[in-house]
N, C-alpha and C positions, 0 to 999 in steps of 0.2 A: 574262446568266446565267453561272454558272461554267462551265469547260470540261467538267466531268464532268456526268453526267445529273441529279444531285441539286440540287435548289433549296434553298440555304442559308437557313435561317429563323431569325429572332429572335422569340420570344414575349415580349410585355410585358404583363404581367397580374398585379394585386396578390393575387388569390385563388388559393391553392395548388392547390385542386381543380380550378378552370377551367383552369390551366396543365397539370395531369396530363390533363384531358380533351382539350385541344387536341393535346397531344403524342401521345396514344394515337389520336386521330381521324386525324392525319396518318399515323401508321404503318399502322394498319389499313385505310385507304382506299386505300393504294398510290398516293399522290398524286405520288411522286417527290420529296417533300420530306425534308430532313435538319434536325432541330433543332440549330442551331449552339449556341445559348445561350437562358437564360430570364432574365428581369428582373422584379422585382416593384414596381419604381418608376422614375421619370424618371432618377435619378442612376445606378442600374445599368445602364439602358439606354444612356444617353449613354457611360458609361465603356467599355462594350463597343463601341459604334459608333466611338468615337474610335480603337479599336485594330483593329477588324475591319470597319468599315462598308463598305469597298470590296469585301469578299468576301461581303457579306450581300445575298441576292437579293430577300428578302421579309420584312417585318415584320408579324406579326399583333399588333395593338396596341388595347388597351383605351382608351377616351376619358379616363375620370377615373382618376387614379392618386394614391397617399397624398401626393406632393409636387408635383403639378402635373396637367397634361392631356396629351392626345395631341399637341397643338400643340408642346409643349416637346421631345418627341422627334422629330417630324417635321421640325422646323427643323434639328436637327443632322444627322438622316440625310440629307436632301436636299442640305445643304451639303457633305456628305462624298462622297456617291454619288447624284447625281441620278437614276440609272436604278434604283435600289433601289425596288421597289414597296412600298406600304403598304396593308395591308388592315385597316380599322377593324372591330372586333369589339366589340360593345356588348350589355349585358344588357337595355336598355330603349331606347325610341324616342327619339332626340335631337329637340329641337326645331328650328326653322328657323334661330335665331340660332346654335346649336351647330354645326349642319352647315355653315352659311356660313362658319364660321371654319376648316374643314378642307377643304371640298370641292375646292378647287384644288390641293390637295397630296396627296390620297389617291388610290388606284387602285380602291377597292372599299369596299363597307360592308355588313355582314351582322350578324345578331343570334346571340347565344350559344346559341339553341336549334337552331342548324343542325345537321343530321345529318352524320355523317362523309362520306358519298357526296357530299352537297351541297356540302361544303367542298371537296372534291376537285374538282368541277366548277366551282366558283366560282374556284379557284386556276388551273385550267387555262383557263378562259375569260378570266381577267385576263391571262394571258401571251399567249393567242391574240389577244385584242383589241388588245393593244399592237401585235402584229405586223401585223395588218391595217391599223392606223392608219398605220405607218410605210410600207406599201405603198400608201397614199393612196386606201384603199377609202372610198367616200361612199355614204350612204344618205339619202334624202329622206323625212321624216316631216311629216305635216300638223300643223298649230298644235294641233289637238285631241290628236293622238297625242303630241306633245311635252310637253303639259300633263299627259297621264296618265304618261308616263315620269318626269317630275319629282316627281309625287306618289308613285309607286312608290319613288323614290329617298329620299323622306321616311319610307318605312316604312308606308305607308298600305295598308290591304287594298282589295280590289275593292269591298267594301260602302262603306268610308269615301270612296273616290274617287267613287263613285256619288253619295253624299250631298253631297259637296263641289261637284260639277259638276251637280247636278240631273239625273242620268241614272239609268237603271235598271242593276242589277248585271250583268244580262244584256248590256247595251249596252257596259258597260266591259269585260267579259270578251271580247266580240267584237273591241274595239279592241285589247286586249292580244294576242289570238291574231294579228291582223294585224300588229302590231308585232313580235312574235316571228318571224313569217314573214319580214318585211322584214330584221331583223337577224340572222337565223340563231341566235336564242336558244331555249333549251328550258325556261327557267325565269325567275321574277322576279329571282332571284339573278344569273343571267347577265345579264339586262336592266340591272340596276342597276349592274353592274360595266362593261358596255359604255357605259352613260350617262356615268359618271365618267371613264372613259378617253378617251372620244371628246368630251367637253366638251359634252354635251347637258344637263348641270345645272350 
């Protein structure tokens, strides 16, 4: 992170209103973020990163862009500054094949319906989990718990997970509560970010 307290953010999103919404959410949630630049396509994002990639702490990135996908931005960002964090923000649920293309190169994944306070928690947990990983923190999850974490990372609800695993919704929620306790997470967003950061998915 930069030496000052602000997290320098690049917003990459082709819809102007979503860019405005993300900028306002970062401002009013007091997330400690400063929007360094905005881009509406891959070309603009790459141009900025080639000049300022090493000073960029976080990229808020849409998956589909007019001239490519998130992968085109991620590749450049990570080649310039491997420590820059990438938070994928999408307006719809990505399928397994789409997630598999980016899951090893992103640090988190949330939907565009996220509330400002949830975005703040998400960003804070992203930086926090990165720090705990460097410190060698380890947590043991059961195979069933890992399965539930992976389904959460795919954006599935408790009901959808229950149907996929032939469990009751109440049982799934019980598993999730135990996972939250083990990983010190307070929400599904924090859980998904922890999972991506620590290689659980």
